[in-house]
N, C-alpha and C positions, 0 to 999 in steps of 0.2 A: 387208782385204776386207770387203765387206758382205755377211752371210749373207742378207739378202733379195734381193740382187741377183740375176737371173736368170742361170742357168748359160749357158756358152758353148755353143751347141749342138754346134759341130765338135768342142771339145774334149770334150765328153759321148759323140759318137760313137766317138770314137779309143779314149777310154778303156774303152768296153763293148766293142769290137772287140777290145782288148788283153787285157782279161780274159777274154773268152770263149775266144779262142784258146789263151791261155797254159794256161788251166785244162784246155782240151781235150787238150792235150799231156800234163800231169802226170796226169790221169785215164786217158789213154790207155796212157801208160807202166806205171800200176800195175794197170790192168785186163789187159793182156796178160800182165803179169809174174803175177800173181794167178791167171789162168786156166791159164798153164802150169805154176804151182805144183800146181794141182788134176789136170791131166790128164797133163803129160809130164816135169816136172822129176824126180819121184821115180825113174823109171826111166833118166833120162839122167846126173843127178849124182848119186844115193844108191842104186846098184842092188844093193848087197849086204846090204839089208836087206828086212824083210817089208814088205808094201805098206802096212800101217799105220803102221809107223815112218818108210818113205819120205814118207807124206804128212806126219807130223810134223815130219821134218827139212826139207822143202820150205817148210811154214808158219813154221817158224824161221827159214829164210833169209829168208822174206816179213817177218817181224816186224822183222828187222834195219832195214829201211829206214824202218819207223816209229820205232823207238829212236833213228835217226839226225836224225830231223826236228827234236826239241826241239834238237839241238845245232845243227843247221842255221839254226834260228829264233834261237837266242842270238847266233851269229856274223852273219848278216844283219840282224837288228833293231837290231845296233849301228850300222850303215850306215844303214839306211832312214829313220830319224828324224834322222841327220845331213846325209846328202848326196843325199835324194830317194827318191821310190817306184820312179821310173821304170828308174833303171840297175841297181838291185837286180834288178827283175823281167826284166832282160835277162841279168844273169848266172846267175839260177837256171834260166833256161830253157836255157841252154847247158850247164850242168852236167847238168840231168836228161835232156835228149835226147842228149848224149854218152855218159852211162852207160848209156842204154837201148840204144843201137848197138852198144856194147860187149859188151853180154851176147849180143846175137846173134853175136858174132864168137868167142866162148869155146869152147876145147875141151871134150869132154865127160869124164867119169870114165874112160870106156873108153880115151881118148887119153892122157891125163895122170895120171890116179888120183886121189888125193886133193886135189891141187893145183886140181882143176877145181871142187869146190864151195866151196876158199876163195876163188878168185876171183869166183865168182858172188856169194858174202856180199860181197866189196869192192865190187862194181858195184852191187848193191842199197844199200850203206851210201851211197853218193855220190849215187845216185839219190834217196834219202831225205833226204840232205844239202840238195840242190838244192831238194826240194818244202818244205822246212822254212819257206819264207816266202813261197812262190807264192799260195796261196788268201787267205792274210792280206793279202798287199802288194796284190793286185788288189783286194780288198775295199775295202781302205783308200782306195785312189787313186779308185776309183769312186765310194764313198760322198761322199768329200771333193769331187769335182767334179762330182756330179749336185745340181740344185737341191732344196729343200725340196719334200715332197709326192710325190717320184719317186724316192727313194733305194731303197725296197724293190724296186721293180720293175726298175729298172736295176742295182741290186747283185746281184740274182739271177740275172743273164745271166753269173755267174761259175760258178754250178751249172748253167745251162743248158749251159756249155761243158764242165763235167765230165760231165753225161749223153751230150753229143756224144761226148766221148773214149770212154766207155763203149759206146756204139754202134759207133763205128768198130772199137774192139777186138773186139766181138762179131762184127762183120762180117769182119775180116780173119780172125778164127779159124775162122769158117764157110767162107770161102773154102779156107783150106789143110788143113783137115779133109776136103775133097773128094780130096785127095791119097790114093794107097795109103798103109798105114802104114808100110811102110819110107820112102817118102819125106818123109813127115810128121816121122818121128823122126830123120832123117839131115840135111835141110836145109830143110823146109817150115818148122819152127818157128823157123829163123834168119832167115828171110823176114817172120815177123812182127815181130820185133824190129827188123831193118834199115828197115822201113817208116817208123818213126818219125822218120826223118831228113826225109821230107816233111813232117811235121806241124811238125818243129823249125824248118826253113827258112821255111815260110809265117808262124809265129807271130813269127820274128825279124824278118822284113821289117815286119809290123804294128808290133811294140813299138819298133822303133828310130824310128818317127816319132811316138811317144806325147808328150803334154804332159804336164809335171810338175803335180801336185795343186796348185790355187790355195792351199790352206791352207797346204801346205808352203813354198810359193813365198814367202808373207807372212811366215812363220816365219824363213826364212833372209834375208829382206829386214831384218827387225827384228833380226837376229842374236841370236835367242831359240833356236836349235835346240840341243837338249843334248848335250852330249859324251858322256854314259853313258846312252843310254837306259833299258837294262834296269834300270841301277841306280836310275833314277828311278820305274819301274814298282816295283820293289820296295819303295821308300821311299814312294812316294806312290799308286800305284796297286794296291795288293795285291787291295783288295776286287774291284774289277772283273776283275782278273785271274783271280782265284779263281771268280767267277762265270761267266766264261768258260769256265774250264777244267771245270768241274762240269756247265754247261750243256750242254758238246759231248761229254763222255766217254761216255754213253749212246747219244747219237745216232751217234758214231764207232764205238762197238762192234758196234750192230746194222747200221749200213751195210757194214762189211767182213764181217760174217757173212752177211749176204744175197749179197754180191758176191763173195765168196771161198768160204767154208766150205759153204755149200749148194751149191755145184756139184760139192764131193766126196761131199756127203753123198747127192745124188740119185743119183751112179753108184756109190758104194761100197755104201750102206745100202738105197736104195731099188730100185737095180736099173737105172736110167733108161739110156739109150743117152750117150754122152759127145757125141755129135753134136748131142744135143737141147739142150744146156747152152747154147752161145752165141746162139743164135736167141731163147731165153726172155730172156738178159740183153739182148738187143737190144731186145726189146719193153719191158722193164722200164724200161730207159735212156729210151726215147723217151717214155714215161708220166711217169716220173721228171722229165726237163727240163721237161715241160709243168707239173708240178705246184710244181715250183720257182718259175719265173715266177709262176703263178698263187697260190702262198702269198705270195711277194714282194710283189706287187701287193694282195693284200688287207690284207697288214700296212701299206700305205701309207694303208688305208681306216679299218681299225680299230684299228690298234696292233700293234707287234711281239709284246708280252707274250701278250694273249690268243690268237693265233695260234699262237706258239710253244708255249705251255701246251697247247693242243688237241692238237698234235701229238706232243707228249712223252706226254701222256695215253693216246693211241693205241699208241705205241710199246710201252709199258709191258704192255698187253694183247696185243699183237700175237703174241709167239712162240707161245702155245698153240693157238690155232686154226691158225696157219701149219703147225706140226708135223703136226697131225692132217690138214691138207689134204695134205701133202707126202707122208705117208705111204700115201696112198690109190694113189699112181703115176698117176692120172688125168692125162693131159696138160692138161685144162683147167684142173682145181684147181690144179696145180702153176704155170700160167701166172698165174691170177688171184692167187695169193699171192705170187708173185714182184713181179708189178706194184704191189701194195698195200705190199710192203717196200720197193720203190723210191719209191715216190710219198711215204710217210710217213718211212722212217728213211735212206734212202740220199740223195734230192735234197730233199724237200720242208722238212724241219726246216732243212737247211744254207743253202737258200734263204734263209729268215728271217734265219739268222745273219749273212748276208754284209752287212747293212745293220744289225743289231741290236748287233752285237758293236763294230763301230767307234764306234758313237754311244755306247757305255757310257763311253768314254775321252776326256780331256782333249786338246788338240791337240798338247802337246809329246812326248808318249810312246805314241801311239795305234798307231802299226805295231808297235812292240815289245809293247806290251800285247796287242794280239790276237794277234801271233805266238806269243807266249809261253805264252798260255793255250790257245790252238787246239793248237798242236804238242805241248805236255806231255800234254794229254787225248786226241790222236790216238794218241801213243805207250801211254798208260796204257788207253785203249781200243781203238781199232782195230788198233793193231799187234799186239798179242797175242790179241785175239779169236778169230780163226781157229785159233790154236794152242791156247788154251784150250778151245774148242769141241771140237777134235778129241781133246785130251786127255781131256775129260769122256767123250767117247763111246767112247773105247777103255777107260777106267777102269770104267765102269758098263756093260760088256759091250753097247754099241749102242744103249742107252737114251737117247731125246731129251729126258726130261724134265729132268735135270741141266743141259743145256743152255738150256732155256727158263727155268729158274728164274736161271741167270745172266744171261740175256738181259734177262729183266724186272727183275732187281735192281738192274743198272747204269742201266736206263733210269728206274728210279724215283728216282736220284740226282740224273739231270737235270731230272726232274719237279720235284723238291723246289728245286733251284737256280733254275730259272725261277719259281717261285713266290716266291722272295727278290729276284728282280731288279726294278728299276725299268723303269717305260715310257720310251721313249727316243725315241718319233715326232717328227719334225721338231725335233729338237734342234738347237741353235746347237752347230756343230763348229770355231767360232773360238775357244770360250771354253778356258782352262786347265786348270778343273776337272773332275772325273768326273760322270756323270750319279748324280743322288740324292744328292750330297754335302752339297747346300745351301749350298756354297762352304766348308765346313769343310775340305776335302781340298785347296782350291785350292793350286796351285804357286805359289811366290814367284819372281817374274822380274825 
């Protein structure tokens, strides 16, 4: 494959749609679950504890999905660099959509007792297991398909899809919250999870028609696809994998703090009506999707590193004015705060990651490297962030200051890692060595 050859426009369009729709489903699944954790699951699945303990239990179940993501990443990355990006994306789609649908069919604690939360955690585990290679796979395929000069813009569509998933989840929750309380708690919440079937079918139709990445196609034709991609990452690609891990951990933690924890904080601490939360998430998601595309496009012009550094510096400082604004209880202040959170932490930074992270790796283990780095950091950052924030809030009698300290410190880790990362703009993705290696880390083939 000639790296300077113009990309196939048809393949680019199909890859863009496949990445956008697939991550729409992934984020839709996670958002409806996260919102349910904050609003209804503590009563339905953990009713025999205090409200604070119920929220902790709900967020613990939520964290299980993130803890499963590295396991899913390890499993699917073994095949993504051996058999191709396309079919892994089909498999992860089915696993995520099926698990979400099953959650909507679960009996509650009132019906089967302690078995209900056990089944909820099991479904959440498989939901996370499927998501473990989703965004990394879509980003890798898109980055390898699109020509130089446009990777940032097109790869950011993966996060536009994530924003769309958040928006759809918010719309569905807005709709079911119009039901009387009794109907919402009996069957309305089930309707939310059942609706994922529609998104799954649409995404599956699009992904089945997807073309394989031209970079992987060349590897396969030359018979150099690795037998153990994850092993090659740990032997040859440790530095870029660790850069990805630490560059993402702060973004991931703040992302799911804004998307999940803040919802319960506004309801339980600030006294905001629960029906106010989904519309705010909807507005934030729309602005975040626009920001992801904007920052991705900007990174094509001025470079990945300066754009990402600026966003990381912003989220280091963000928690302090954010909590001061949230605690006013003023609706306008809350909306503006969450919009800024979505623009920087939820979608903006990750929009740049979608091209930046694949460009850090050589061609033989790119899928595995991006997947392992992102998913381990998602578990260590985003998966436990709502739980840590809720625990800090409970331990310090409702004070937000320890939560803000935690958010700033973990974002600082990502800022330092971004400072250490090389620039990758318009890098040749057909070469086997990693970015910044100066050929010293080249893999022998």
